[in-house]
N, C-alpha and C positions, 0 to 999 in steps of 0.2 A: 816462678816467682823471683822478686828483685828480696834480696837478706837484707835486715831492718841492719844498720850500720850501727857498730857497739857505743857505747855510753862509754866517756873517760873519765875515773874517781885516780883521783889523786894520794897517795898514800903519803908520808909527812914522817918518820920516826928517824931518827939517829943512830940504833940501835937495829942491824939487819935482822938477828931474829925475832922478833919484832915486824919489824914488814912481812916477811916469812909466815908469819902470823897470821895475818892481816891478809894475805895474796890466800891462803888454807882454807880462813873461809870466805872469803869474796869470790874463790874463783868460779863457783859453780853458777857462779849468777852469769858467767858467760860476757861479760865488761873488759872494756880492756883496764887493767890495771896498770897506774907509771908509780915509779918510787919515789921517792925522797928522800934524800940522807940530812938535809940541811933545811933553813930557813930560807937558805940564798937560792941552794937547786930547786925550791919550791915557788916561787916568785920565775926563775927564771924557765918552768913547767907551763907558769903562766899567761906570760907570754908570746908563745905561739896555739895555745891549745884551752880548750872549756871545755869546763867538769863539770859533769851533774853534784858533782858533793866532795870536800877538804876530811879525809881524816887525819888529824892534827893534835899531834904528839909536845902537849904542856912543858913538859923540859929537855930542854936539847941545849946543848953547849953552845957557847956567843950568841943568836940568835934565836929566844924562845918562842914556841908557840903565841904567846902574847903579843911578840912582836912584831913579829911571822904578819899574824890575822889582823896589825895595825895598817903593814904594806898591803895587805892583798886588798882590803875596804879601801882604802886611796885609790887603789886601779880604778878607772873607771868596767874596761871589761872582767872584771872582777868582782866587783862589787858587791852584786846579789848573790854571789856564787854561796853555799850552804856551805855551813865549816862544823865540826863535829870533833871538840876535843876529845882528847887522850890521856890518863892521868894515872899515874902509879900511886901517885900521894893522897889521903886525904881533901873532900872535896870541901873543905870551908865555903859560907856563904859567902866572903870577902873575893875566895877566889872567881867563885861561879858568878856573880853579880858582872865581877869583870870581864869575865869571859861571854857571858849575855849582853855587855854593854858593846863587846866589839862586834857583836852582830851573832856571835855561836848562834847555833840551833841545837847543840844539846853538849850535855858535860858528861862522861861514859869515863866510868871508875874500873883499873885494870886490876886484875884481870877480867880480859873481858869476855860478856854471855855470848857466844857465836852466832848463837836464834837472833836476841836482841840487836846488839851490830847488825848482822844480816836484813831485819825486818825493817830496822832504821835504814839504812844504805836504801832498799829497794822502792822506800818511800821518795828518796831524794832520788832515783835514778828517772822513775816512772814520770814524776813532776817533771821534772830534765827533756824527758822526749816527749812528754802532751807541750813543753815551755815550742821544744824546737816543733815540732806539728802547727800548733799557730802560729810561727812567726814564717814557715812556709805557704803554711795556706795568706797567710796576712800578704806574705811577700805574692805568690801564686794574686791574690785578690785584686792588688794594686796593676800590678801589670794587664789583667784582665780589664782593672775600668782603664786603664790607659789606652789598654789595644779598643774599647769599642767607644770611645770618645775620639779614636781616628778613623773610627770604622764609620762613625755616626758623618762626620767631618768632610770625611773621603764619599760616604754616601750624599749629605746634603749636595758639597763642590760636584757629584754628576749628576744629580739629580737637577740643581741651576744653572748645567753646560750643557747639558745632555741636546744633540739635537733636533728629541724627538721628545713630545709632549708625555707628562707620565701623571695617569690619576688611581685613586685610591676609594671605593666605593664599598662600602659597609654592607652588609645582606638586607638591607630596609631601602636600599638605592641612597641615601644621603651620601654626596661626595666630603671625603674627610683630608682629600689633599692633591691638588696642583700643581706641577709646577709651573716655572715662569712659559715652559715653552707652549705647554697645552693652552695656556693663555693668551699667546698667539696669535696662535693655528684657529682658536674658537674667537676673539674678536671681543676678548673675558676680561675686565679687571680681578685683580688677584681675590679679591671678595666676591665677586660676583659669580666667577668660577668655581665657589662652595658652594652656590646655592642655586645653579641650573648646571642642570646635567647636556654631555655633551651630545643630544640625542638634538635639542632644543636649537644647536649652530646649523645641521643639518639642515641641506637644501631643502623646498618643501616638494618639490619632485621625488627627492628620493627619501622621504622622513618617514612616511609609510614601511617602505622595503625594511627599516633602518629601524622600527617600533617591532615590526614583526620577526626579523632575525636577531634584535636583542632578547628581547622576551624566550623565543624557544632557545636561548644561551643558558638564561640564568634560569626555565625549569628545566633543563637539562646536564647542567654544570662540567659542559667542554670549552674546548679550547676558544677560543674567537677571532673570526679573521675575516675584515669585509671591508670592500673600495665603498664610500662616497663621496658625492660632493656637498661642503660646505661652505656657505653664506654667511659674514660677517653684514654688521651691519652700518657698516660703508659700502656695502653691494657688493663687493668683491668675491669671488668666488675660486675655489680653489678644491679639488682630488683628496683626501686623505685618507688613509688606511688605517682602519682600528683594530686592533688586537687585545685581548685580552684571559685572562685564565682565574678561577679560583683560588681564594687565597685561604691554604686550610693549616689548621692546629699541627701539633703534635697530634694529635691521638686522635685527627680526620677531621674536628666540627669546620665547618665551615665559618671562616672570620667572614667574607666580603669578597670584594673585587680588582685585578689588578691589572689596569688596562695601558697602552701608551696609542695612540695619537703622532702619525709619520705623516709629513706633505708632501706623497707622489706628482705634483700636479706636472713637474718636469717631465718625468719617468710619461706619464698617462701624457700628456704633448709629445715624446719623445714616440711612442708605442702608435699612436698615431696616423705621426707623420710619413714611421718606417709603413704601417697599416698600408696607408693610404699612395705608398711607393710601390710595396706587397701588389697591393690592387690595380692598381695602374700596370705594370709587369706584364700579369696575368694576364690580367683584360689585351694586354699587347699580344700577347704571345698564343692568347685561343685566338685573339682575331688573324695573324699572322697563322694560325696551322687550319681556322676555319680556310681561310681563302686559300692555304694551299689546296687543303682538300675540296675549297669546290672544284678551284682548276683543274687537278685531278680525277676529279668526278665529271668535271665535264667533258674535260679529253678522253674518259673510258667513255664516260654514255656516247659522246658524239663518234667513238670507234666501234660500243658494242651496238647502233643504231644504224652506220654505215654499212658494219659486215653484213648481216641477212640483208639489206640493202640491195648490195652490191650483187648479192646472191641471184635474188628473185628479180632484178632488173635485167640479169646477164639473159637468167631463162629466160626472162618475158621477147627480151628481142631476139631470139634466136627461134622460140616459139612464133615469133611473127614475120619472120626473115627468111627460115628456113621448113621443108619438108621435112618432118620427122618423122620415124616409125613408130609402131605404139608402145615397144619397150626402152626407148628416146623421150616419147612424151610421157609417158609416164611416169621416168625416171625425172626430168625437168620440175612434173607438177608436184610429186615428192617432196623435190629441195624446196620452192619454191613457196610449197603446203609449213616445210619444217621449217623453214627462217619465218615464215609468218605467224607460226607458234608462236614463236625463242621472240618475236621484236616485240608480240600480244603479253607476254610473261614480263617483259620490262619496263614495261605503260603499268602494265600493272603495279608490279611491284614500285611505282615511283609514284603511283596514284593512292598505295597504300600508305606510303611514308606521308606522303601530304597531308594525307585521314589522319596517320596518328598526329602530326605536330600542331593541325589545327583543330584536334580532339573531337572530330567529329569518324569515327573508329565505331560503328556499331556492332555489339552482335544479334543473330536472330537464339535465343537461348531456348534447351529444352532437354532433357532426361537425353544422352548422346549415347550408342553402343560405341565402346572403341575397339571394338574386336573386326567391327562392320568398319571404320573410319579407317583404321590404317593398311586392312585389306584393301580396301577401295586406293589406297597411298603406292599400296604395295604396287598392285597391276598397275598403276601407271606410269610409274617407274623402271619395273623389268624390262620391257625395251630398252631403255638406258643402259643399265647394269646387260644385258648380254650381246649386247652390241660391244663390250669392254672387256666381255669375259669374263667377270664380277659374279661372283657367289653368294648369294643371298641367303642368309639363311635366319629364321622364323622362326622367336623360342615365345607363345602367345602365350598366356595363361587364362587359359577360355572363364573361370570364376570370379575376374576381375568384374565388379558390381558397374556402374552407369555414374559418366560424371555429368556434372551441370554446366551442357555453353552449347557452342555452333558447329554444329556438327561438317558445315566447310569448312570453317577455319581451322578447327582441328588437323582436318584434312590437309589445310595446306601448310600446318604444323609438321608435322610427321614426312607430306613430300618434300617441303623446305628440307629437311632435317636429312631427307633419302639420297636426290641430286645431290646436295652440298656434297654428300662422304662420297659418294658413287663417282664427280667431277672430281675428287681429289684422289681416289683409290686411281694406282697405274691401273692397268692392261693383267687379269691372271689375278686380283687380289679377291680380297672379303669383304663383307660390307654384312654384320648381323642386327639383327632387330628383338627385343626385348622386350616383352608386357606382361608387367608384374603387381600385383599387391605390396608395398613398404608400411611400415609404422613411423608417424613422427611425435614426437611428448610435446603436447603445448603444457599450457598454466597447472592444468586441473586434471586434462584429459590427454588421452589418448588419442591421436588422428589418423585415419588408412589415409591413401592419400598410391593411388594410379601410378606406374612406375613406365617410364616411355624409354628405352637405353637406344642409342646408332650408334656398333661400335664399327669405325673402318679399318685397315691392315695400311690407310694410305699415308700424304707425305707427312702430315702432325701438326704440332703449332709447338710455335719457337713460345720458350717462356718469356721475350719479351711482348710478343705479339698474344696471348691468352687475355690477361686482360682486357684486350680493348677487341676480344672480337664477336661482341655482341655490337660494339658501338656502330651506328650508324654512317655510310661512304668507308670505313677502312676493310684496307683487304692487306691481305702480308706481302702481297707483293704488286703494286700500281703500274710497273716500269712498263714499260712499252717492249719491251722482251719476257715479260709473262706468258707462262702457259696456259693460265685457265681464265678465261672469261665471267664477263659478272660483274654487278656495278658495285659486290658490298653492301647490298641491300637486305638479302633474303633471314638471312641470321637474326639482323637488328631490327626487323619485323616478327620473327619465331617470337621473340622475349615479349614483344608489346604483346602478341597474341597471349601467352601464356599469362603474362601480364593478368591481360583485363579476363583471364579465365583463375581467377585468385592461384593460378600457379608458381612454379617454382621452375627456372633452366641452369643450366650451368655444363664448362666444356673442362674435359680432362686429356691433356696430353703430357707425355714424357719427353716431348723435343718433337725436334723433326726427322722424320723417316720411322717413327714412332704409331701412327696412327692418330685417333684422337679420339675418346668418346663425349657424347650428348646424351644429360640427362633431365628430363621432361616428370616433374611431378605437380597432380592436378587431383587435388581435393577430391573423396567418394562422397557421393550420395548418403547418407550415415543412413537413409530409411532403405535403402536400398542393398546394406550390406548381405549378403549372402545370398543374394539372387545370384540365379544360373541365367547362362546362355542356354539358350536354346541350337539345334541341327541347324539352325537359319543364321545366318548371318546379318545382323542388325533388329532381330526381336531381345524381347526383355522375358525370361520366365518368370514370373516369380508370384508368393503368393498373395491375394486382395490386401492393399496396403489398411495398416487398423485405420480408423476414423475416431481419436479420443477427442479432436474439439470439433463432432458434425455438428453443423448447422450454427454454430458461432462465427455473427455476421465479424468483419476483420477488415478495415480502413487501414489501405500502404498508400503511404505518404511518400515521396523520394524523386530529386526531379532527375536521376540517373533512371535509364532505363534499361541495365540489364539488370541492377537493382532491386528496380521494381516487378521487373518482369518476374526473378528469382526469389525476392519475397511472397509474393501471390502464387506462383506455384507451389512452393513449398506447403502453405496455409494450406492450399486446396488438396493436397493430398494429405494432410491431417486430418482432412472432412469440414473443413471451414469456408463460409463463403465471400471471399476475398474481393475486394474493389481496388486498385490502383487507382492514384491519381500523381501529378509532378507538382503539384502546386497547389500555395494556403489557398487559394479563391474554391480551385475547385474542391480543397476539402471539406469548408467552410459549405459549400453548395449542397455538397453531398448529404453531411450532418443535419441538413436543414432536409432533404428529401427520404430520409431510410432513416431506421432507427437503428445503430449501431449497439457492440457489443467493448470492443475495443480500439483503440487506436494506435497505429505503430508510425511515428514518424521520422526521420532523418532532421537531424539539428541544420549541418551546412548545408543552405541552398541559398539557389539563386535569389535574387529579389526579392526577398519575403524568407526569413529561416522558419527555426522549427519552436524558437521560443514566440514568435511573432505567433503562430499559427495556435499556442497552449493557451498565449495569452488571453489571445480573443474568444477560445474557441470555453473558456474557464470566466469570460464574463456574461456568457450565456444562461439562459435559466435552466434549472435541470430537466425540464421536462423538453427542452430543445438540443440538449444536449451537452449541456454546461459540466454534464458530472459523470461524462464518460471516461476512465481508465485509460492510461496512456503509458505506451513508453518511449524512450527517446531512443534512435541509433545513432550516435554520431564517431566521429574519426579521433574526438576531440576526446583523452583518456587520462584529464589529472584529475585529480578529487576536487578540483576547485570547481570543475565543469560536472562533476557529476550533481554536485551538491547546487550549480546553478539553475539544473536539469530539474532538480526536483522541487527549487526554490519557485520554478515558474508553476511548473503545476504535475509534471508528468509524476505517478507512480515511478515507476522505475526509470533506471540509466543501464544501457549495454552496449558495450564500445565495440569496432569493428577490424577486422572482419566479423562479422555474424556467424557465430555456430548454430544452427537450426536446434540442437537440442537444447539448448539454452537457453533460447528465446521462448519456444516452445514451453519447456518448464517455465520460463517467468510470464508469462505467459498466463499459464495453467494456476500461479501460487499469488499474482495479482486481480486473478476472476475469482479464487478460491476454486479451482475444480479439482474432483477427486483425481488427479489423477501424477502418473510417477513415473516418469521418464529416462531412460536407462544414458549416460554420459559415455556407457561404450565404446 
C-alpha cells in the first residue's frame, strides 16, 4: 500500500531548547516538523510549503510573534493556516484579544502540557489531511467531469457522423434514440424515427421474417444479425444489415437494446454480380466437361460396340466361307456367344442409365435372402476369375437376416462389384467377398445393416479419382491406350440401385497399386432379426411372426410404387389387411367402398398431395369415413411441416426414411392399441 504523505508542522521559537522540547513532544505524531528560529525564517518556510498548523512563540527579538502572524495572514497561501501562540508570560485579556484578532486558534502558556499540546496539534493535522483529501477529490471530480464532457461530445460527434445507423430501444420496445444515418436509411424525420420502429421500414416481402426473427431475439436476449430489404416512402429499395445486442446494467439487469443499421446495397449487388459470374463460369465448365465426357463416352461406346462386332462378324464370315472342323466350329460359336453376351451387357447398362436419368427404374420388391443372391453372383463370375487365375475367398455369415428389395437388382449389384474387382485385379491376384451384420446409430435407436464387402488386390484407385468413382461415364483411364474395357457405367448403376434399396455404398483405396474395397450396407428387415437360414439357400427359417395388428384395415396412399409395396408388405407382416393406392382419387374411392381403421398417406404426391386428401376426407360425414385416424409420411422434416400436417387433419406426422418399428408404434398409439414394439 502507498504510504500517506507526512503533514508539515511549523515550529517557530528563537530559543533552540524550546524547539527541541516541542520536537520531543510532537515527534510521536510521525509528521514532518519544520524549525524556524525567527519570524523572517518562518515566512521563508511558508513561501514554498503548506503547513497543517504553526506553533508561534510570541516573545522573539526583532519581529515578534504578533508581527509575524500579521504578515502570515497577509499572504494568500497562508491566510487560513491555523496559528497557536506560545508564551512564557501571563496571558492578559489584552494579549489574548490581540492574538485572536490576528487569527490565532489558541493561546498556550509555557511551560506546555505535552498532552494538551499534542491533542490540539492532532486536531489540526487531521483537519489538514481531510481538507487536502477534499481538495484532491474536488480536483478529481473536476477532471472526471471534464472527461465526461469530452466523452459526451466525442460520442455525439461519432453518432452524428457515423456511417451506420444507430438506435436504442427500451425494454417496452419504444425507441429512445436514433442518429441521422438511421433516419436516412429508414427515410424518416428525427421525430418520426422515435415513434416508428425500424421493422416498419422493412420491405413487405421480408417483413414477416423480420418480425419473427426480432421477436425470437427479444425472447432469447442474444446477439442479433440479419439482412433485409428496406423500402422508404419514395419507393426506393436498399439492402440493410441489422445488428443488435442487449444493453445491461452493472448488476446484469436488462435496460434495453442497442443496434445498428448498415446499408449493404452495394455489397449485395457486388455479391450478386460475383455469384452470376461464378454461376456462368460453373455452367460453362460443366458444359465443357459434359461435352468432353460425351465425346469420350461416344468414343468408348463406339470402341466397346465395335470390338465384339469385329469378332462376331469375323467368325461369322469364316463359318460361312470355310468348312471348319468340330473343334474350330465350337471355338467360333463360343467367341460369337461370348461377344454377343458382352454386347448385350453394354446395351443393358446403357438402358439402365437411361431409366435412372428418366426416373423410370423400378424394383420388384420382396424379402430377399442375401446368401442366395451372393452365391448366384459368385457362380456367375467364377469362370472370369478362373480364366485369370484369381482366387475368390468368401466369408458369408449365414445368420444375416433378410432385406427388403429386388433380388435380381441386388444380384446385379454384387455381380457388378465382383466383375469390376476381377477386371482390375492382375492375374494370380485375390478377391475377397464378405457378408456380415453391422450396427449404425440413429437419432433414438440402433439400426442393423447387412454389410457386403468386395476387397481386391488390384490396381487400386488414385486419391484424385476416388471421389468420382461412382459418377456416370467416369473412368480413371479413358485414353486409347487404356488396358481395361467398359463404358464407366457399372458403378454409377450400382450406387443408384443401392440407394433405391435405402442403402449406402462407398469405396476405399490406399492409392494406385494398393487394391480397393467396396462396401455396401442395406437395412435389415427389423422383424426378421434373429432369423436363421436353413441348409438350402434362398429359404428363410424363422418362427411365425406375431400379428399384433391382426384384422386391422389399413389404407396406404403413396405414388412411389416401391414405398407403397414396402408399406403393404410391412403391415401384412404384422397381421393387418393392407390396401395400397397411388392417388387421392383412388384413396377416396376405397374409403367410400370399405370401412377402414387407419389411413397412412404420403404428403408429396403428383397432381394432388396428401394435404388435399386429408382435407377432402375430413369434409366427409363421420359415417362415410370423415373421422378416420390418419398418419402423414413425408420427406419434409421441419417443425412447420409437422404443424401444417396436424392442422390439415392428420393425427401424427412421421418423417422419411420410415422406421417400421416407429410406424407400427405410432399406429398403435393413434388407435390406442395395447401394443408394445421394441425399438432395439
